[in-house]
C-alpha distance (Angstrom), angle and dihedral (degrees) to the residues before:
residue distance angle dihedral
X1 . . .
X2 3.78 . .
X3 3.81 115.1 .
X4 3.78 116.1 -101.4
X5 3.77 116.8 -104.4
X6 3.74 134.6 -163.0
X7 3.80 132.1 -139.7
X8 3.77 114.3 -147.5
X9 3.81 105.5 -53.4
X10 3.78 98.7 -37.2
X11 3.79 100.8 92.9
X12 3.82 122.6 15.6
X13 3.79 114.7 -136.7
X14 3.78 93.5 -116.4
X15 3.78 142.0 -12.8
X16 3.80 87.7 -97.6
X17 3.81 91.0 59.5
X18 3.79 96.6 41.0
X19 3.80 92.5 96.9
X20 3.81 97.3 23.0
X21 3.81 119.6 122.9
X22 3.78 114.1 -90.7
X23 3.80 114.8 -131.5
X24 3.80 116.2 -166.1
X25 3.80 116.9 -163.5
X26 3.79 118.2 -163.7
X27 3.81 110.0 -157.3
X28 3.79 132.7 28.2
X29 3.80 98.1 -141.5
X30 3.80 126.3 114.1
X31 3.82 95.9 -62.3
X32 3.80 97.9 39.8
X33 3.79 93.7 45.1
X34 3.80 92.7 49.6
X35 3.81 90.6 49.7
X36 3.80 91.0 50.8
X37 3.81 91.4 48.9
X38 3.81 90.6 51.4
X39 3.82 91.1 50.8
X40 3.82 96.3 43.6
X41 3.79 112.0 115.6
X42 3.82 93.7 11.5
X43 3.79 127.5 119.3
X44 3.79 94.4 -92.8
X45 3.76 133.4 91.4
X46 3.78 111.9 -119.8
X47 3.79 128.1 -164.4
X48 3.80 117.4 -175.4
X49 3.80 114.9 -163.7
X50 3.80 122.4 -168.0
X51 3.79 133.2 158.3
X52 3.82 87.8 -132.6
X53 3.78 127.1 52.4
X54 3.80 92.5 -135.6
X55 3.78 143.3 61.0
X56 3.80 111.5 -117.6
X57 3.81 120.2 -146.0
X58 3.80 94.8 -144.9
X59 3.84 98.0 -176.3
X60 3.81 89.0 72.1
X61 3.80 98.6 45.0
X62 3.80 90.1 105.8
X63 3.82 88.6 63.0
X64 3.81 89.1 57.4
X65 3.82 89.3 49.3
X66 3.80 91.9 51.9
X67 3.80 96.2 44.8
X68 3.79 97.1 -111.9
X69 3.80 94.3 120.4
X70 3.80 136.5 11.6
X71 3.79 126.3 -110.0
X72 3.79 92.5 -105.7
X73 3.81 90.5 56.8
X74 3.80 91.5 68.9
X75 3.81 99.2 34.9
X76 3.81 125.5 73.9
X77 3.84 122.4 -172.6
X78 3.79 110.9 -112.4
X79 3.78 92.1 -137.8
X80 3.80 91.2 58.9
X81 3.80 90.0 54.2
X82 3.81 99.3 40.5
X83 3.79 109.1 11.1
X84 3.80 95.3 97.4
X85 3.81 93.8 59.6
X86 3.84 105.4 98.9
X87 3.80 93.2 -149.7
X88 3.82 97.0 49.3
X89 3.78 123.4 84.2
X90 3.81 122.7 -174.1
X91 3.78 119.5 -152.3
X92 3.78 125.3 -174.7
X93 3.78 114.4 -138.6
X94 3.79 144.5 93.7
X95 3.79 118.9 -98.7
X96 3.78 107.0 -125.0
X97 3.79 100.8 177.9
X98 3.78 141.3 8.5
X99 3.80 118.7 -148.4
X100 3.80 101.6 -157.2
X101 3.82 92.9 -178.8
X102 3.81 94.6 56.3
X103 3.83 90.6 31.1
X104 3.80 92.6 -126.1
X105 3.78 136.1 134.1
X106 3.80 118.4 -146.1
X107 3.81 120.3 -145.8
X108 3.82 135.8 141.6
X109 3.83 88.2 12.0
X110 3.81 89.3 -62.2
X111 3.78 132.3 114.4
X112 3.79 117.3 -141.5
X113 3.80 120.2 -170.1
X114 3.78 121.4 -141.2
X115 3.78 137.3 -166.9
X116 3.78 91.0 -165.8
X117 3.79 125.6 20.4
X118 3.80 123.5 -160.6
X119 3.79 111.4 -168.6
X120 3.81 110.6 -160.6
X121 3.78 98.9 154.2
X122 3.82 96.4 144.4
X123 3.78 126.8 -153.0
X124 3.78 143.2 -67.6
X125 3.80 133.4 -145.7
X126 3.79 119.6 -76.7
X127 3.80 124.8 -151.4
X128 3.80 92.0 -172.3
X129 3.78 95.3 -111.0
X130 3.80 95.7 -39.6
X131 3.79 100.4 99.7
X132 3.80 89.6 158.4
X133 3.82 87.7 73.3
X134 3.78 88.8 68.6
X135 3.81 92.3 78.5
X136 3.83 90.4 59.7
X137 3.82 103.4 31.2
X138 3.81 117.1 52.5
X139 3.82 115.3 -141.4
X140 3.82 125.6 -145.0
X141 3.80 108.9 -128.1
X142 3.81 105.6 102.7
X143 3.79 143.2 33.2
X144 3.78 88.5 -105.0
X145 3.81 90.3 55.9
X146 3.80 93.1 49.6
X147 3.78 91.5 47.0
X148 3.82 91.3 49.3
X149 3.81 91.3 53.8
X150 3.80 92.4 47.5
X151 3.79 92.8 48.2
X152 3.79 92.7 47.3
X153 3.81 94.3 49.6
X154 3.80 94.9 45.3
X155 3.81 93.0 43.9
X156 3.81 90.1 51.2
X157 3.81 90.7 52.1
X158 3.80 91.0 49.4
X159 3.80 89.3 51.7
X160 3.80 91.2 47.1
X161 3.81 90.0 55.8
X162 3.81 88.4 61.7
X163 3.82 98.7 40.1
X164 3.82 117.3 100.8
X165 3.81 93.9 -168.7
X166 3.82 109.7 93.0
X167 3.80 94.9 -155.1
X168 3.79 92.2 50.6
X169 3.80 89.7 49.9
X170 3.79 90.1 52.8
X171 3.81 89.7 52.8
X172 3.80 91.8 49.5
X173 3.81 89.5 50.5
X174 3.81 93.0 52.9
X175 3.80 127.8 99.9
X176 3.80 130.5 -179.8
X177 3.80 121.2 -160.1
X178 3.81 116.6 -166.0
X179 3.80 114.1 -153.2
X180 3.80 128.5 48.0
X181 3.80 99.1 -147.1
X182 3.83 123.5 111.5
X183 3.81 94.1 -75.6
X184 3.80 93.6 48.0
X185 3.80 94.0 46.8
X186 3.79 92.8 46.5
X187 3.81 93.0 47.4
X188 3.81 94.0 46.3
X189 3.81 92.3 48.0
X190 3.79 93.8 47.4
X191 3.82 95.3 46.5
X192 3.79 89.7 47.1
X193 3.79 91.0 52.8
X194 3.81 90.6 46.3
X195 3.79 94.2 53.4
X196 3.80 99.7 37.7
X197 3.79 101.4 40.7
X198 3.79 117.2 6.6
X199 3.81 94.7 56.1
X200 3.79 96.6 35.9
X201 3.80 92.9 100.6
X202 3.78 96.4 39.2
X203 3.81 103.3 58.0
X204 3.80 125.0 59.7
X205 3.80 103.5 -166.9
X206 3.81 101.1 35.1
X207 3.79 115.0 95.2
X208 3.85 107.4 -147.6
X209 3.80 90.4 -152.5
X210 3.82 88.8 64.4
X211 3.82 91.7 59.0
X212 3.77 109.4 109.9
X213 3.80 129.3 -167.4
X214 3.82 116.8 -179.4
X215 3.80 122.4 -168.6
X216 3.83 114.8 -156.8
X217 3.81 123.7 -163.1
X218 3.83 132.6 158.7
X219 3.81 93.1 -137.5
X220 3.77 129.8 84.0
X221 3.82 92.5 -112.1
X222 3.78 140.6 18.7
X223 3.81 120.7 -103.8
X224 3.80 91.7 27.2
X225 3.81 91.7 176.5
X226 3.80 90.2 63.7
X227 3.79 131.9 71.9
X228 3.85 112.0 -69.9
X229 3.81 89.6 -122.3
X230 3.79 91.3 58.2
X231 3.81 92.0 42.3
X232 3.80 89.5 55.5
X233 3.80 92.0 48.0
X234 3.81 90.2 50.7
X235 3.81 93.8 46.7
X236 3.79 92.9 46.8
X237 3.80 91.8 50.0
X238 3.80 92.2 48.7
X239 3.79 90.9 52.6
X240 3.80 93.4 45.9
X241 3.80 87.9 52.6
X242 3.79 91.6 53.7
X243 3.81 102.7 -97.8
X244 3.81 112.2 137.1
X245 3.81 115.6 -138.4
X246 3.80 120.9 -147.7
X247 3.80 102.6 -172.8
X248 3.78 126.2 179.8
X249 3.78 89.4 30.6
X250 3.79 125.3 133.1
X251 3.78 120.1 -163.2
X252 3.79 111.8 -115.3
X253 3.79 101.9 175.1
X254 3.79 138.8 -2.5
X255 3.77 126.5 -161.8
X256 3.78 135.5 156.9
X257 3.80 107.9 -45.9
X258 3.81 94.8 -13.3
X259 3.78 142.2 75.0
X260 3.79 132.6 -178.4
X261 3.79 118.3 -140.6
X262 3.81 124.4 -164.3
X263 3.81 115.3 -141.8
X264 3.80 135.4 169.1
X265 3.81 87.4 -96.3
X266 3.78 94.7 51.9
X267 3.78 135.5 -91.0
X268 3.78 122.7 -24.9
X269 3.81 122.0 -162.1
X270 3.80 117.4 -151.2
X271 3.78 123.5 -168.0
X272 3.78 121.9 -161.2
X273 3.78 138.5 150.4
X274 3.82 90.5 -133.8
X275 3.81 125.6 43.3
X276 3.81 119.2 -176.8
X277 3.81 126.4 -167.5
X278 3.81 121.8 -149.6
X279 3.80 97.5 143.4
X280 3.78 104.5 107.6
X281 3.78 148.1 10.2
X282 3.79 133.4 -154.3
X283 3.77 127.4 -159.1
X284 3.79 121.4 -105.9
X285 3.83 115.8 -81.0
X286 3.82 86.5 -114.6
X287 3.79 86.4 79.9
X288 3.78 91.7 65.0
X289 3.79 90.4 43.2
X290 3.82 91.9 53.9
X291 3.80 89.9 46.8
X292 3.79 90.6 55.4
X293 3.80 91.9 46.3
X294 3.80 99.3 44.5
X295 3.79 104.7 22.9
X296 3.79 91.5 -121.3
X297 3.79 118.7 147.6
X298 3.79 127.4 -111.7
X299 3.78 127.5 -154.9
X300 3.82 127.3 -127.5
X301 3.79 90.8 -83.0
X302 3.81 92.4 52.6
X303 3.81 93.7 -106.4
X304 3.79 123.1 142.0
X305 3.82 119.1 -123.9
X306 3.80 105.2 -131.7
X307 3.80 138.0 -161.1
X308 3.83 121.4 -105.3
X309 3.82 88.9 -88.6
X310 3.83 91.3 49.3
X311 3.79 92.5 -108.3
X312 3.79 125.8 134.6
X313 3.80 113.9 -107.8
X314 3.80 107.9 -91.7
X315 3.81 92.9 10.1
X316 3.81 110.4 79.6
X317 3.81 89.7 168.1
X318 3.83 91.8 65.2
X319 3.80 119.8 72.6
X320 3.80 123.3 -175.8
X321 3.80 118.7 -159.5
X322 3.79 140.4 165.8
X323 3.80 124.1 22.7
X324 3.80 92.2 -15.3
X325 3.81 95.6 64.0
X326 3.79 131.2 72.2
X327 3.80 105.4 -148.5
X328 3.81 110.6 -173.7
X329 3.81 99.8 161.9
X330 3.76 90.5 109.4
X331 3.81 133.6 122.7
X332 3.82 92.3 -99.6
X333 3.79 96.6 33.9
X334 3.80 92.5 -119.6
X335 3.83 118.3 132.6
X336 3.78 116.1 -106.1
X337 3.83 112.2 -101.1
X338 3.79 121.4 -105.5
X339 3.78 95.7 -108.7
X340 3.79 137.5 125.1
X341 3.81 95.5 -103.4
X342 3.81 97.5 57.5
X343 3.81 91.6 40.0
X344 3.80 92.8 55.3
X345 3.79 92.2 48.5
X346 3.81 92.3 46.8
X347 3.80 93.8 51.1
X348 3.79 94.6 47.2
X349 3.81 94.1 46.7
X350 3.81 94.8 48.3
X351 3.81 91.7 50.4
X352 3.80 91.4 51.3
X353 3.80 90.7 45.9
X354 3.80 91.0 53.9
X355 3.81 90.3 50.2
X356 3.81 91.9 47.9
X357 3.80 93.3 50.0
X358 3.80 92.9 46.3
X359 3.81 87.8 55.7
X360 3.83 94.1 41.5
X361 3.78 91.0 -117.3
X362 3.82 128.0 139.5
X363 3.78 120.5 -107.0
X364 3.79 129.8 -161.5
X365 3.84 116.4 -111.2
X366 3.78 117.4 -100.4
X367 3.80 114.8 -89.6
X368 3.79 119.3 -179.2
X369 3.79 115.4 -135.7
X370 3.78 107.2 -150.3
X371 3.79 108.3 -154.3
X372 3.80 92.5 177.3
X373 3.79 138.1 -106.0
X374 3.79 135.7 -85.7
X375 3.79 143.2 177.6
X376 3.80 132.2 -166.8
X377 3.80 114.5 -131.0
X378 3.79 101.4 -174.0
X379 3.80 140.6 -42.8
X380 3.81 110.0 -23.2
X381 3.81 93.0 -7.7
X382 3.78 127.2 102.2
X383 3.78 138.7 143.6
X384 3.79 121.5 -133.1
X385 3.79 136.0 179.6
X386 3.80 108.0 -164.2
X387 3.78 106.9 -178.2
X388 3.77 92.2 -46.4
X389 3.79 96.1 -35.5
X390 3.80 103.8 119.0
X391 3.80 116.7 -158.1
X392 3.81 131.2 175.9
X393 3.79 136.8 175.8
X394 3.83 127.0 21.5
X395 3.81 93.8 -15.5
X396 3.80 89.4 53.4
X397 3.81 89.0 50.3
X398 3.81 91.2 50.9
X399 3.80 91.7 51.2
X400 3.81 90.2 45.6
X401 3.81 91.2 51.4
X402 3.81 94.0 48.1
X403 3.81 91.9 48.1
X404 3.80 93.7 50.1
X405 3.79 93.3 46.0
X406 3.80 88.9 50.9
X407 3.82 91.7 52.1
X408 3.81 93.3 45.8
X409 3.84 105.6 105.1
X410 3.83 100.1 -148.2
X411 3.81 125.5 65.4
X412 3.80 91.5 -151.0
X413 3.80 90.3 54.7
X414 3.81 91.1 49.7
X415 3.79 91.7 55.3
X416 3.81 93.0 45.2
X417 3.79 93.5 48.4
X418 3.79 94.3 47.6
X419 3.80 90.8 49.5
X420 3.81 93.3 50.1
X421 3.80 93.3 45.6
X422 3.81 92.2 51.9
X423 3.81 91.1 45.5
X424 3.80 91.4 51.6
X425 3.81 91.6 49.5
X426 3.81 92.0 49.7
X427 3.81 98.6 42.7
X428 3.86 107.3 13.8
X429 3.83 85.4 -129.1
X430 3.80 124.3 133.2
X431 3.76 124.2 -148.0
X432 3.82 103.2 -151.9
X433 3.80 105.5 61.1
X434 3.79 98.9 120.8
X435 3.82 116.3 125.9
X436 3.81 112.2 -145.5
X437 3.76 137.4 156.3
X438 3.80 90.0 -128.3
X439 3.80 118.0 79.2
X440 3.79 98.4 -139.3
X441 3.80 102.2 85.0
């Protein structure tokens, strides 16, 4: 006999769950997915709402943008990961409003009541008040963004192959990446490798030495959140590979094919057919909505300062995790970074805390285990800081690869990624270089 299911609040999954607490999770990213996994099979009803029907492995989006892997390699359907749990229902939709008085979320013209609400809505790109730049500089927060970058770069190279004018070809072979954090460094390194090496055998008119990737950052070094020694190693490797660094530069204006950067030496104008933006993030608009509903504060990035149990002050039934929360209850008082590691730990702890409280059992306070940070800076080269152990080069790349495969939620994706990485190392060929109008390749 097939297990009973429930649809919204009309029919509980079983008699056992009829009076069980209802936990609504908004967002199927790292934090939301981990919370759902921790609640699967427990005596609670769980509804996971996401505007997509898949979990996106954002740390590898740059590999989609540079044609190393396909979109489906970094996206796993939520129903494959959670659909077998009889107490978990997945609904596709975007939460438009949260009624904290009635304890309901509103989406798809429906109202869904909750006993516990976990808001893990993530973040979006921020252009620091210049949203008009978004039409000229593509961010890196979604599959659509990564696809747009890949299509733009490959289309420019195809046009360059047919362009007799040398200066125009140089422009078409130029890319600017704004933001020297992990995403910016990884994207710049991968696009540089794509244009200088991967396509060297495939185009007849393009001169790989004319390919130009410029990385712009306002700081004095890339990867400023990492140890200066590792930042230097990353910057040196980028420059040896051919990436030009424009440090200490703040973007003044961006228009089609051109941006102006202000430096201590004056203004610098950069021209490129592709401009990518990895410089800033802003919390989901749900942060502002919750602030209006509950009176809680939000910081400059739109994040909600939370209590030690990730609840909103005065609303113990609402937990905020992942990129949307500002959690400062740490040993040094600094908020936890918006990265996969903290998000996973937040989501798992909150789910277990909800279970413990529903059963009137004690639960240990949240303690973040910092396993370190890392960034890949090209084929077989990465930098990693693992609790004080600093590693660079091929060993860093190996540790980076193992860590990312471990975090990847789907076994099929792990196998596919490993195969494509090894193939790229052996042949310098990439498997996802098809230009289509559809965004499924």
